[in-house]
N, C-alpha and C positions, 0 to 999 in steps of 0.2 A: 710632562708625563715620561719622556724618554731620557731624562738626564743621566740615569744610572744604567742605561741599557747600552750594550756593546754596539758601537758603530759597525755597519756591515756594508760591504761593497758587493754588488751583483754585476757580473760580466756576462753579457748575452741576454738580449731582451726579446726573444721570440715569445710565443704564447706561454711557455713554461717559465722562462726566465722572468718575464714580466709578472707572472703570478707569484713567483718567489719574492721578488722585490716588493710587490704589493702587500704580501703577508707581513713582511718586516715593517713596512710603513704603518700598517694597521695596528701593530703592537708597539708603536712609538719609538722604533729604532731610527737613528740617523742613517739614512741609506744613500749611498753613492752609486750611481749606475753608469755603465758604459756599454755602448754597442757600436759595431762598425758602421751601421746606418744610424746616425745620430738622432734622426727624427723619431725613431722608435721609443726614445726616452721621453717624448713630449708629455704623454699622459701621466707618467710617473712623476715628472718634474712638477706638473700642475698639482699633484697631490702632496708635494713636499720633498721629493727626492732631489739630490744634487747631481747635476749632469757633469761628469768628468770629461774634459776636452780630449784627454789622451788616456790610453790604458795605463801608462805610468802614473798619471794623476789618480786613477781609479784605485790601483792597488796600494798606493801609499796613504790613501784617505782613511783606511780602516784596518784594524788588526785581524778581522775575519773577512776573507774574500771567497765568495761563492761564484763558481763558473758553471754555466749551463749553456752550451753551444751545440752546434749540429753534430760534430763528431770530434774524435781525438786529434785529427789533423788540424782542425781549427783551434783546438786547445793549444797545441804546440805552436802554431803560427802566431797566436795572440800572446801567449805567455813567455815564449822563449826570449824575447828582447827584454823582459822585465824580471827575469829570474833573480837578479841581484836585489831588486827592490822588494821582492817577496820574502827575502830572508828574515827570519824571526816572526813571521806572520803565519796564520793558519789558512791554508787553501783547501776548500772543500769542493771537489769536482763532481758535479751532478750530471755530467754529460754521459749519455748512454754509450757503452762500449763493451769491449771484451775483457776478460780477466788479464790476458797478456798485456793489453794496452794500459790497464790500470797499474800493473806492476812496473811497467817501464816508466810511466809518469811518476809513480811514487819514488823510484830510484832517482829520477831527474830532480825531484823536489828535495830528497834527502841529501843529495850532493850539494845543494845550495842552502841548506839549513832552513828549509821550509817545513812547517808542520803540515802534513798532508793526510787528508781523508778522501777516499773514493766513495762514491755513493750511487744508489739507484733509487729513483723516485717511483713509488708504487701508488700513483694517483694521476688523474688527468688534471690539467691546469685549474678548472673550477673547483677541484677538490682540495687544492693546497690550503693548509691552515684549518682543515675540518677534522673532525674526529675519525673519519674514515681513512684519511691519508696516513701512510707510513713510509718512512724512508730508511733504506738500508745503508749502513756506513761501515767501512773497513779501513784498517790502518792501526797506528799505535793507540792503545787504549787510553793513555793519558791525554792524547790530543782529543779523542772523542769526548772524554769526560769533561774536559775543560770548556768545550763549546756545546755541550749537550743541551743546556737551557736555551741557547739561541736556535739550535737545530729543531727543538721542539715547537718552535713557532710555525714551522712548515708542515708538521705532521708528527706522528709518533716516531721518535728516533730508535732504530733497532741496530744494535752492534752486531755485525756479521762475523767479526774476527780480525786478528792481527794481519793476516795475509791481505795485502791491498787489493787483490783480485777477488776476494770473497764476495763483496757486495755485488760486483758486476755479474759474477757467476750466478748468484741467487736471483738477482734481478732477471737475468735471461732465462733461468729455469722457470720462474713464475710466469714470464711471458710465453714460454714454450707451452706450459699448461693451458694458458689462456687461448693461444692460437689453436691448440688441439681441440679444445672445447668449441671454439667458434667455428672451426672447420666442420665439425660434426653438426653443429646447429645449422650452418648454411646448407649442408648436404640434406639434412632432414627437412628443412623448410622448402627446399627446391622440390623434393619428392612429393610432399603433400600438395604443393601448388600445382604440380603436374596432374593431380587427380581432382582438381577443382576445389580443394579445401582452402579456406582462408588462412594464410600463414600467421597473421596476427592473432586470430582466435586460437589456433592450434598452439602457438607459442605460449600464450597466456594461460590457457586452461589445462594444457597437457605437458608441453615440453619443459617449461620452467619447473613445475612441481616434480616432474620425473628426474630432471638433472639435479635438482636440489636434494632429492632423496638419495641419488646415486653417490653424492659426495661423501656420504657416511662410510663408504667402502674405501676411501682414500687412505686413511691410516692403516687399514688392514693390508692394502697393497704395498704401502711403504714398508711395513714390517716384513713382508715377504721379500722385497727387494733388498732390504738391509741384511736379512739372514741368508738369502740365497736359497731358501726352501720354499718352493711354490706348491707344495702338496698339503699344507695345513689350512684347514678352514675353507676348503674348496666347495663352493656352492654350485657353480656351473663350470665344468672343466673345459679345457681348450678344445677338445673334440666336439663337444656340444656347441660351443660358441662358433666353431668353424662352420658347422652346419647352418647356424643362424646367419652367419655372414654371407654364405652362399645364397640364402634366400633374399637377403638384402640386395645383393647384386642382381639376382634374377628380377626382383621387383623393379629396380631402376631400369633394367633393360626393357621390361614390359611397358614401362611408362615413357620410354624414350629419353631417359635422363642419364647422363654420365655419372658414374659413381667414383670418379677419379680421385676425389679427396680422400676416399677410404682405401684406395688401391694399395698403398704401402702397408696398411694394417693387414689386409688380406694376404699379401705376400709374406709378411713376417710370420703370421699364424701358420701358413702352409709349410714354411721352413721348419718351424718348431715341431709341427706334427710329423714331418719327415724324419725328425730326430727321435721319434718315439715318445714325445712328451705330451701326448693327448690327455693324460690324467691330471696334468698340472693346471694351475690357474693362469689366467691371461697374463699377469705381470711377468711370467717366465720369458716372454719375448724380449725382456730387458737383456737377457744373456746374449742375444744376437746383436745388440747395439754397441757392445764394448764398454769400456770405462769401468775401473775397479776401485775408484776412490783415491787414486794418486793425485799429487799436488799440481804444480804449475805446468805451463806448456813445455818447459824444459826439464820437468821432473825434479827440480831442485827447490821450488818454492821461491826462488829469487829471480831476478831479471836483470838484463844488461842495462846500461845507461841509455837514456833516450837519445 
């Protein structure tokens, strides 16, 4: 089945790394695996993977090397001794990190003649290889195009741009949205629990439908932030929302529940109102957060060597 499929090496066999390797095995690829704790490869070896004894053996076994470890410190520790062996191969780094870390790693790879893509996995381990999973990739377009078919084994491959830090930035932006939503969910469910309502029933019958409906406003908010004009299409202005926020905080106080997950929102709204922006829409608080669309951490879009 896998005679014509590209051999793949997966370095790092935590829950996510093991899921990546498993997806390639399921699609008939020859898969070489390596992990600092060798026993983590046992289950994959039983399914047909080849266990590399050293990281050097691992990277020379395949033209496509996937690394997914705890952080970029581990990436450097593991790959620095085998930079020469990676020359001429494609390295796809799916380790979660920052745009700056991605750019520095890309510069390190470029200096050694390694085709490098940085990536962000938008899925949990059980979702790898399913229609719901997608992965962000950034770096040279030709490198992405050359291994797109292999990357599609893991989930829908999305090209984020030539800047090596683009995938990491978009990954963290998506996670930022998730944590903001989850924080509000936790706050809401804590409030209803304090009044004796069942959180599960409330979440199922009311909160999920409400949040699903509210996502329809996201493109509108995005347009306001992109244009910098927060006065168009305002349905509920910031002054009205500020009054509602105060009622939220009073209700929490009455119920003996801390509303600290929402405290930063309240503070930003108060600052925006103090600037006389009460007629604007809520996304106007973005102007208090900084960031105007400039590039990399040093403003140049480039990065120093690793």
